[in-house]
C-alpha positions in Angstrom: 76.3 -94.7 62.8 74.3 -98.1 63.3 71.3 -97.8 63.7 69.6 -101.3 65.1 66.3 -101.3 61.9 68.4 -104.7 61.0 69.1 -102.3 57.0 72.3 -103.1 55.6 74.8 -101.0 55.8 75.7 -100.2 52.4 71.9 -99.7 51.9 71.7 -97.0 55.1 74.6 -94.7 53.9 72.9 -95.4 50.3 69.3 -94.0 51.5 71.4 -91.6 53.4 72.6 -89.7 50.4 69.7 -89.9 48.7 68.4 -87.6 51.6 70.7 -85.1 51.6 70.6 -84.8 47.4 66.3 -84.1 48.9 67.9 -81.2 50.4 69.6 -79.8 48.1 67.8 -77.4 45.5 67.4 -79.2 42.5 69.2 -76.6 40.8 72.9 -77.7 41.9 72.0 -81.2 40.3 71.6 -80.3 36.5 
């Protein structure tokens, strides 16, 4: 999915990954 907000794809992917990590329980990150 491309968003015409002017965000580079690599940065957009990083934000998506961070958002998904925050949705996960913190215990799974430890």
